[in-house]
C-alpha positions in Angstrom: 92.0 98.0 112.4 94.3 97.3 109.5 93.3 100.4 107.4 92.6 103.3 109.6 92.4 106.0 106.9 90.4 106.5 103.8 91.6 105.4 100.4 91.8 109.1 99.2 94.0 110.0 102.1 96.3 107.0 101.5 96.7 107.8 97.8 97.2 111.5 98.5 99.8 110.9 101.2 101.6 108.4 99.0 101.9 111.0 96.2 102.9 113.7 98.6 105.5 111.5 100.3 106.9 110.5 96.9 107.1 114.1 95.7 108.7 115.3 99.0 111.2 112.4 99.0 112.1 113.0 95.3 112.7 116.7 95.9 114.7 116.0 99.0 117.0 113.6 97.1 117.4 116.1 94.3 118.1 118.9 96.8 120.6 116.8 98.7 122.4 115.9 95.4 122.5 119.6 94.4 123.9 120.6 97.8 126.6 118.0 97.8 127.5 118.7 94.2 127.7 122.5 94.8 129.8 121.9 97.9 132.1 119.6 96.0 132.4 121.9 93.1 133.1 124.9 95.3 135.8 123.0 97.2 137.5 122.0 94.0 137.4 125.6 92.7 139.1 126.7 96.0 141.7 124.0 95.6 142.4 124.9 92.0 142.6 128.6 93.0 145.1 127.7 95.7 147.1 125.6 93.3 147.2 128.4 90.8 148.3 130.9 93.5 151.0 128.6 94.8 152.4 128.1 91.3 152.3 131.8 90.6 154.0 132.7 93.9 156.7 130.1 93.4 157.3 131.4 89.8 157.6 135.0 91.2 160.1 133.8 93.8 162.3 132.2 91.1 162.3 135.5 89.3 162.6 137.7 92.4 163.6 135.9 95.7 162.4 139.0 97.6 158.8 138.7 96.5 156.4 138.8 99.4 153.6 136.3 99.8 150.0 137.6 99.0 148.1 139.3 101.8 144.5 140.1 100.8 141.1 139.7 102.5 140.7 136.3 100.7 144.3 135.0 100.4 147.1 135.2 103.0 150.6 133.8 102.4 153.6 132.9 104.7 157.1 131.6 104.1 159.9 130.3 106.3 162.8 132.2 104.7 164.2 135.5 105.9 162.3 138.6 104.9 158.9 136.9 104.6 156.1 136.9 107.3 156.5 133.9 109.5 153.4 131.7 109.9 151.6 131.4 113.3 152.4 128.4 115.4 149.1 126.7 114.6 150.0 126.8 110.9 153.7 126.4 111.1 153.3 122.8 112.4 151.5 121.7 109.3 153.3 119.3 106.9 153.1 119.8 103.1 149.5 119.0 101.9 146.0 120.4 101.9 144.0 121.2 105.1 140.8 122.8 106.3 141.0 124.6 109.7 139.6 127.5 111.7 142.1 130.3 112.4 141.1 133.4 114.2 137.4 132.2 114.2 137.4 132.0 110.4 137.4 128.9 108.1 140.5 128.6 105.9 141.6 126.2 103.2 145.4 125.8 103.6 148.0 124.7 101.0 151.5 123.8 102.3 154.3 123.2 99.8 158.1 123.0 100.3 160.7 124.0 97.7 164.5 124.4 98.1 164.2 123.9 101.9 161.7 126.7 102.2 158.2 126.0 103.2 155.3 128.1 101.8 151.8 128.5 103.3 148.8 129.9 101.5 145.5 130.3 103.3 142.2 130.8 101.4 139.4 132.5 103.4 136.3 130.3 103.0 133.9 132.6 104.9 132.2 133.9 101.8 132.0 130.3 100.4 130.4 129.0 103.6 127.9 131.9 103.6 126.9 131.0 100.1 126.6 127.3 101.1 124.3 128.3 104.0 122.1 130.4 101.7 122.0 127.6 99.2 121.0 125.1 101.9 118.2 127.5 103.0 117.0 127.9 99.4 117.0 124.1 98.9 115.1 123.5 102.1 112.5 126.0 101.0 112.3 124.3 97.6 111.8 120.9 99.2 109.0 122.3 101.5 107.3 124.0 98.6 107.6 120.8 96.4 106.1 118.7 99.2 103.2 121.2 99.5 102.6 121.3 95.8 102.8 117.5 95.7 100.2 117.2 98.5 97.8 119.6 96.7 98.3 117.8 93.4 98.0 114.5 95.2 94.6 115.5 96.6 93.4 116.5 93.2 94.8 113.4 91.5 93.6 111.0 94.3 90.0 112.3 93.8 90.2 111.4 90.2 91.9 108.1 90.7 89.5 106.8 93.3 86.3 108.2 91.7 85.3 104.8 90.3 85.7 103.3 93.8 83.7 106.1 95.4 80.9 105.6 92.8 80.8 101.9 93.5 80.7 102.6 97.2 77.8 105.0 96.8 75.8 102.5 94.8 76.4 99.7 97.3 75.6 102.0 100.2 72.3 102.9 98.6 71.1 99.3 98.4 68.5 98.6 101.1 66.9 95.3 102.3 63.9 95.8 99.9 65.7 97.6 97.0 65.7 96.2 93.5 68.9 94.4 92.7 71.1 96.8 90.8 73.4 96.1 87.9 76.9 97.2 89.0 79.4 95.5 86.8 78.2 96.9 83.4 79.2 100.5 84.3 82.8 99.7 85.3 85.7 98.7 83.2 87.4 95.2 83.3 89.9 96.1 86.0 90.2 95.7 89.7 87.2 98.0 90.3 85.2 96.1 87.8 86.1 92.8 89.5 85.0 94.3 92.8 81.7 95.4 91.2 81.0 92.0 89.8 81.9 90.4 93.1 79.4 92.7 94.8 76.7 91.9 92.2 77.1 88.2 92.6 77.0 88.4 96.4 73.9 90.5 96.3 72.1 88.0 94.1 73.1 85.2 96.4 71.9 87.2 99.4 68.6 87.9 97.7 68.2 84.2 97.2 68.9 83.5 100.8 66.4 86.2 101.9 63.7 84.7 99.7 64.3 81.2 101.0 64.4 82.5 104.6 61.1 84.4 104.3 59.5 81.3 102.8 60.8 79.1 105.6 59.7 81.5 108.4 56.3 81.8 106.8 56.0 78.0 106.6 57.2 77.5 110.1 54.9 80.1 111.4 51.9 78.3 110.0 52.8 74.7 109.7 54.4 74.4 113.2 52.3 76.6 115.3 49.0 75.1 114.2 49.8 71.5 115.4 51.4 72.8 118.6 48.2 74.7 119.4 46.2 71.5 118.7 48.5 69.5 121.1 48.3 72.1 123.8 44.5 72.4 123.5 44.1 68.6 123.7 46.3 68.4 126.7 44.5 71.2 128.5 41.1 69.5 127.8 42.4 66.1 129.1 43.8 67.7 132.2 40.3 69.0 133.2 39.2 65.5 133.8 39.1 64.7 137.5 39.4 60.9 137.3 42.9 60.9 135.6 45.4 58.6 137.1 48.4 60.4 138.7 50.8 58.8 136.2 48.7 59.9 133.2 48.2 63.4 134.6 52.0 63.7 135.0 52.5 62.7 131.4 49.9 65.1 130.2 51.5 67.9 132.1 54.8 67.1 130.5 53.2 67.1 127.1 51.6 70.4 127.7 54.9 72.0 129.0 56.8 70.6 126.1 54.3 72.0 123.6 54.3 75.3 125.4 58.1 75.4 125.4 58.2 74.5 121.7 55.7 77.3 120.9 57.7 79.8 122.8 60.9 78.7 121.2 59.4 78.9 117.7 58.1 82.4 118.4 61.5 83.4 119.7 63.4 82.0 116.7 61.0 83.7 114.3 61.4 87.0 116.2 65.2 86.6 116.1 65.0 86.0 112.4 63.3 89.4 111.8 65.7 92.3 111.2 63.6 94.6 113.4 60.9 94.0 115.9 59.8 97.6 116.8 56.2 96.8 115.9 56.1 93.9 118.4 57.5 95.8 121.3 55.3 96.6 124.3 55.9 97.5 127.9 56.2 94.3 129.8 55.8 94.0 133.6 58.8 91.8 134.4 57.6 90.9 137.9 54.4 89.4 136.6 56.2 87.5 133.9 58.6 86.1 136.5 55.7 84.9 138.8 53.9 83.3 135.8 57.2 81.6 134.7 57.9 80.2 138.2 54.3 78.8 138.4 54.8 77.1 135.0 58.2 75.7 135.8 57.5 74.6 139.4 56.6 71.0 138.4 60.2 70.6 137.4 61.1 70.5 141.1 59.1 67.3 141.5 58.6 67.6 145.2 62.3 68.1 145.9 63.2 70.0 149.1 63.9 73.3 147.2 62.6 76.6 148.4 61.8 79.2 145.7 62.3 82.8 147.0 61.1 85.8 145.0 62.8 89.1 145.9 60.7 91.6 143.9 62.3 94.9 144.9 60.7 96.9 142.1 58.5 96.5 139.0 60.5 97.7 136.0 58.8 97.6 132.6 60.7 96.9 129.4 59.6 97.8 125.9 60.6 94.5 124.2 59.1 91.6 122.3 57.2 89.7 125.1 58.2 86.3 123.5 61.9 87.1 123.7 61.8 88.3 127.2 59.8 85.2 128.2 62.5 83.0 126.7 65.2 84.7 128.7 63.3 84.4 132.0 62.1 80.8 131.3 65.5 79.5 130.4 67.2 80.9 133.5 64.4 79.7 135.9 64.2 76.3 134.1 68.0 75.7 134.4 67.9 76.5 138.1 64.9 74.3 138.8 66.3 71.4 136.8 69.8 71.3 138.4 68.9 72.1 142.0 68.3 69.0 144.2 68.0 70.8 147.5 68.4 74.2 149.1 66.9 77.2 147.4 66.4 79.1 144.2 66.5 82.9 144.8 65.1 85.2 142.1 65.9 88.8 142.6 64.4 91.7 140.5 65.3 95.4 140.8 65.4 98.4 138.6 68.7 97.4 137.1 68.3 93.7 136.3 67.4 90.2 137.1 69.4 87.7 139.2 68.7 83.9 139.4 70.8 82.1 142.0 70.6 78.5 143.2 72.3 76.0 145.4 72.4 73.3 142.7 75.0 71.2 141.1 77.0 74.1 139.6 79.0 74.2 136.4 82.6 72.9 136.1 85.2 75.7 135.6 86.3 74.3 132.2 82.7 74.4 130.9 81.8 77.8 132.2 83.5 79.6 129.3 81.5 77.6 126.7 77.9 77.8 128.2 76.8 80.5 125.7 78.0 78.5 122.7 75.4 77.0 120.5 74.9 73.2 121.0 77.2 73.1 124.0 75.8 70.7 126.6 77.1 70.0 130.0 77.5 66.6 131.5 74.1 66.9 133.3 72.2 68.7 130.5 69.3 66.9 128.8 68.6 69.6 126.2 70.0 70.4 122.8 72.4 73.1 124.0 70.6 76.1 122.4 68.8 77.6 125.5 71.6 79.7 126.9 73.0 80.5 123.4 69.6 81.9 122.5 69.4 83.8 125.8 72.8 85.4 124.9 71.6 86.4 121.4 68.5 88.0 122.8 70.5 89.9 125.4 72.9 91.1 122.6 69.9 92.1 120.5 68.6 94.5 123.2 72.0 95.6 124.5 71.6 93.8 127.9 74.6 92.3 129.7 74.4 88.7 130.9 77.0 87.1 133.2 77.2 83.6 134.7 79.2 82.5 137.7 79.3 79.1 139.3 81.1 76.8 141.7 80.8 73.1 141.2 78.6 71.6 144.0 77.7 75.0 145.4 75.4 76.5 142.9 75.1 78.9 140.0 74.3 82.6 139.7 73.0 84.2 136.5 72.6 88.0 136.2 71.0 90.0 133.4 71.5 93.8 133.5 68.9 95.7 131.7 70.9 98.6 130.2 68.8 101.7 129.6 66.0 100.8 131.9 
């Protein structure tokens, strides 16, 4: 999922992140500036003290270096305190070091062969810097919090047009009157989105109108002639003096008309958004037995044994036409592609299994058998049988699996989830 959070959340987090980042940058600048300013003030203080001490030494060579809590001085001439070894090794210049567990800024100067050392105690300065850092961190946290609160309020106002458009689109149902969306939104990105939705809805309404007209026409104009063909074939098959060749052709006509009627019913049922009114408890075992009897002529006297393992009699609340399409396609495929051996049909509480010892399916074709209009090398149909079976299984939440070995047979399994 490319966008895993709501638009309001993304806008709010963007505002909050910007506010937090801006306050962090300002706080970092203030801290660095305060530290630099404090360091320069210390250096200026040291410079002033060094110049004052040197001036006093010119007036009075016996003047002692300063010795206060903040400033300590040393000199290498006689009569002055000698510096500790850690400081005496320093060359003229400016240094920052720790001495006796305290931070010092050290200035070393040399005049007339005498080296002078002045140490400025930075403890108070460091404590102030730490407090400043704590205050700035608190200010950054507070700014980020206030930015987040403001961002939530601002985001609500910013995305209000988008939310209003989403509410209107969500309220549109299959039978709702087409709304006018674009006229209530300005000519910006949201307005473009509203106009796009409105155009799409009008196109969908046209598609639905044409689809309903088509299904109504098919339901009447196709079923009626099919019923006539089936009726005429049944009447002709009742005659006892029919030649075997003619009887065989009439049976093929009757089966083709029956298959076409069932296929038309299935396609019409699949075209409906819901089929709750058409659902009824179907005895799958009886349906399988009837399907086997209808499809048995496909074996054409081949040495194929049909074995029915009816282990239970589950009942499914589904459209009977769609369930009949699933069973008929699986049985028909096994009967058509099995030259010898057996076709075993197994039914239990969990699902249906149709296994045969037929020609099998090549491994490269097995991954495409559920694709629409895909036909194997030995298939004589239009390649919609198994794709329709897959769609029906998906409609009811069933799981269908097909496994096969070329030359050894095929096994189709439908698991009835929720039975």
